C-alpha positions in Angstrom: 0.3 -0.4 -0.1 1.1 3.8 -0.8 0.0 6.3 1.9 0.3 9.8 0.6 -0.2 12.3 3.7 -2.5 15.2 2.1 -2.0 18.0 3.8 -2.9 21.6 3.0 -3.4 25.6 4.6 -1.2 25.8 7.1 -0.9 29.0 7.0 2.2 29.9 8.6 2.3 33.3 10.5 -1.7 32.2 11.9 -0.8 28.4 12.6 -1.6 26.1 14.9 1.0 24.8 16.6 0.0 22.2 18.6 -2.1 21.2 15.0 1.1 21.1 13.3 3.2 19.0 16.5 0.3 17.0 15.4 0.6 16.0 12.2 4.5 16.3 13.4 4.0 13.1 15.0 1.8 11.3 13.3 4.4 12.0 10.5 7.4 10.6 11.8 5.0 8.2 13.4 3.7 6.3 10.3 6.2 7.1 7.3 3.6 7.9 4.5 5.5 7.8 1.3 4.7 11.5 0.5 3.3 14.3 1.8 1.9 16.4 -0.8 0.9 19.6 0.5 -0.9 22.0 -1.1 -0.5 25.5 -0.9 -0.8 28.5 1.5 2.4 27.1 3.8 2.2 31.0 4.8 -0.1 33.9 5.5 1.4 36.5 4.6 3.5 35.8 2.3 7.0 37.5 4.9 10.3 36.2 5.0 10.2 35.1 8.5 7.1 33.0 7.8 8.4 31.5 4.4 11.3 30.8 7.2 8.9 28.8 9.5 7.1 26.7 6.4 10.7 25.9 5.1 12.5 24.6 8.3 8.8 22.8 8.9 9.2 21.0 5.8 12.3 20.1 6.0 11.8 18.7 9.3 9.6 16.4 8.1 12.0 13.8 6.2 9.9 12.5 3.8 9.3 13.2 -0.1 7.2 16.4 -0.4 5.4 18.2 -3.5 4.1 21.6 -2.7 2.2 24.0 -5.0 2.7 27.3 -4.6 -1.1 28.8 -2.6 -3.7 32.8 -2.9 -1.3 33.6 0.4 2.2 32.8 -0.5 1.9 35.7 -2.9 3.4 39.1 -1.3 0.1 41.2 -0.3 1.7 44.6 0.8 3.4 45.4 -1.8 1.9 45.0 -4.8 5.3 46.5 -7.2 6.5 42.6 -5.8 3.4 40.8 -6.4 3.5 42.0 -10.0 6.4 41.6 -10.8 8.2 39.1 -9.0 5.8 37.2 -6.8 7.5 34.2 -6.1 10.6 35.4 -4.7 10.7 34.1 -1.6 8.4 30.7 -2.9 11.8 30.4 -4.7 13.9 29.6 -1.6 11.7 26.6 -1.5 11.6 26.0 -5.3 13.2 22.4 -5.2 9.8 21.0 -3.2 7.4 23.6 -5.7 5.0 21.9 -8.0 7.3 19.4 -8.3 6.0 15.6 -9.6 6.2 12.2 -7.4 6.4 9.0 -8.6 5.7 6.7 -6.2 4.6 3.0 -6.3 0.8 3.0 -7.9 1.0 6.7 -8.0 1.6 9.9 -9.5 1.3 13.7 -8.4 1.1 16.1 -11.2 1.3 20.1 -10.2 -1.3 22.3 -11.6 -0.7 26.2 -10.6 -4.0 27.7 -9.8 -2.8 31.5 -8.6 -2.2 34.4 -10.7 -0.3 38.0 -9.7 -3.4 39.4 -11.5 -6.8 38.9 -12.9 -9.6 41.1 -14.4 -11.2 40.9 -11.5 -11.5 42.3 -7.5 -11.4 38.8 -5.9 -6.9 38.0 -6.7 -7.1 35.5 -4.1 -9.6 33.4 -6.5 -8.4 30.5 -8.7 -7.2 31.0 -12.4 -5.8 28.0 -14.0 -4.1 30.1 -16.8 -3.6 27.4 -20.5 0.6 27.2 -19.9 -0.6 26.1 -16.7 -2.7 23.1 -17.5 -1.1 22.7 -21.1 2.2 21.5 -18.6 0.2 19.7 -16.2 -2.4 17.4 -19.1 1.8 16.6 -20.6 2.4 15.6 -17.9 -0.4 13.9 -16.4 0.1 11.7 -20.2 2.8 10.5 -19.8 2.1 8.8 -16.6 2.0 4.9 -17.2 -1.7 4.1 -17.9 -0.6 1.0 -15.2 -0.2 4.1 -12.2 -3.0 6.1 -11.4 -2.9 10.3 -11.6 -3.6 13.3 -8.5 -3.0 16.0 -9.6 -2.1 18.6 -7.1 -3.2 22.6 -6.9 -4.6 24.8 -4.7 -8.0 26.3 -5.5 -11.2 23.5 -6.4 -11.3 23.1 -10.3 -14.7 23.9 -9.3 -16.8 24.3 -6.1 -16.9 21.2 -4.4 -20.8 22.5 -2.8 -22.6 25.0 -3.4 -23.0 26.9 -0.1 -18.8 28.3 -2.1 -19.3 30.9 -4.6 -15.6 31.2 -6.0 -15.3 30.1 -8.9 -11.3 29.3 -10.5 -11.3 31.1 -13.7 -11.2 28.4 -16.7 -11.5 25.5 -13.7 -13.6 23.7 -15.6 -12.6 23.4 -18.7 -9.0 22.7 -16.5 -11.1 19.7 -14.9 -12.8 17.9 -18.1 -9.4 18.1 -20.1 -7.6 16.6 -16.5 -10.0 13.9 -17.0 -10.0 13.3 -19.9 -6.4 13.1 -20.1 -6.9 10.5 -17.0 -6.2 12.0 -14.6 -7.6 10.0 -11.2 -8.0 12.8 -8.6 -7.1 16.7 -8.3 -5.9 17.5 -4.9 -6.8 21.1 -3.4 -7.2 22.8 -0.1 -8.3 26.8 -0.1 -11.1 25.9 1.4 -10.2 24.6 4.4 -12.9 22.0 4.8 -12.3 18.4 3.8 -14.2 16.9 1.0 -14.4 14.2 -1.6 -16.2 14.9 -5.0 -17.0 12.3 -7.9 -17.2 13.9 -10.8 -18.2 12.1 -14.3 -18.5 12.4 -17.9 -18.9 9.5 -19.9 -16.9 6.7 -18.6 -14.3 9.4 -17.3 -13.8 9.7 -14.1 -12.5 12.2 -11.2 -12.2 12.4 -8.0 -12.1 16.5 -6.6 -10.4 16.2 -3.0 -10.0 19.1 -0.3 -8.3 18.6 3.0 -9.2 20.9 6.2 -6.4 23.2 7.4 -3.4 23.1 10.1 -3.5 26.8 10.9 -6.3 29.2 13.4 -8.6 29.6 11.0 -10.8 26.3 10.8 -14.0 26.7 9.5 -16.6 23.6 9.9 -14.3 20.7 11.0 -10.6 21.4 13.3 -7.1 20.7 12.4 -7.3 18.3 9.9 -5.6 16.2 7.5 -6.0 13.7 4.7 -4.4 10.3 3.9 -5.2 8.7 1.1 -4.0 4.8 0.5 -3.8 3.6 -2.5 -3.9 -0.3 -3.5 -4.5 -2.4 -6.3 -5.4 0.7 -8.8 -7.6 1.9 -6.2 -7.7 4.2 -3.4 -9.7 5.6 -0.1 -9.5 8.8 1.7 -9.0 9.3 4.9 -10.4 12.4 6.9 -7.7 12.7 9.6 -9.1 15.4 12.8 -7.0 16.7 16.2 -9.7 15.5 17.6 -10.8 12.3 19.8 -13.3 10.6 17.3 -12.0 7.8 15.8 -10.3 8.8 12.1 -12.9 8.3 9.0 -13.3 7.7 5.0 -14.3 10.5 3.7 -17.5 9.7 2.0 -17.6 9.9 -2.3 -20.4 12.9 -2.5 -21.6 14.0 -6.7 -21.8 17.2 -7.5 -24.9 19.1 -6.5 -26.8 20.4 -9.4 -26.5 23.3 -10.9 
């Protein structure tokens, strides 16, 4: 069995220190095959936040891939956001958007952040044609016997109707990735876990969201996902920092439009 720890939205600067320590202890004790971190490593992209996040990622001592989240772009410096948005992120560039090949599964990155958008809410996702083409090429290169998981920060479409922050060109990207053979899209951003299955004819893809290890929890306590892969199938367990036992996330169908 291959096991992934899918964690997101730690928000160093507003991290929940107890939750981070809890996660660290589980990584040390259980030694997952890899850690997939789907963005918002920091709260405001400050240098000391990236320093703390980098030290944390290195301390895990596991293969790691990291996506860039909207909080990882400069917030208070508009010039830096436009001209050098990823300068501080490059200090951990060996982990950023790094494809991973593991027994039974490949992890493919997809960038969904943008330094600027033609709308007021720049925190929402955006999939550029270049980013999608890069991801599709990686998906199509994966051996057919392996599952393919795409890692990005923003859900490509709304996981539930109560959310209203659409990712620009996300629906197109999800359709293209599904047709190319992706089995799941791992995301963060909304701070709650979900597992929603999308079908189009014979093509199927699951959009899977992880919770948060920050103080900025929403409907669930601090959590991350454990993804268990065996014999060409996988299940997602939402692991929460509570006394209650962990549970397999139910695979939902998308709500009707």
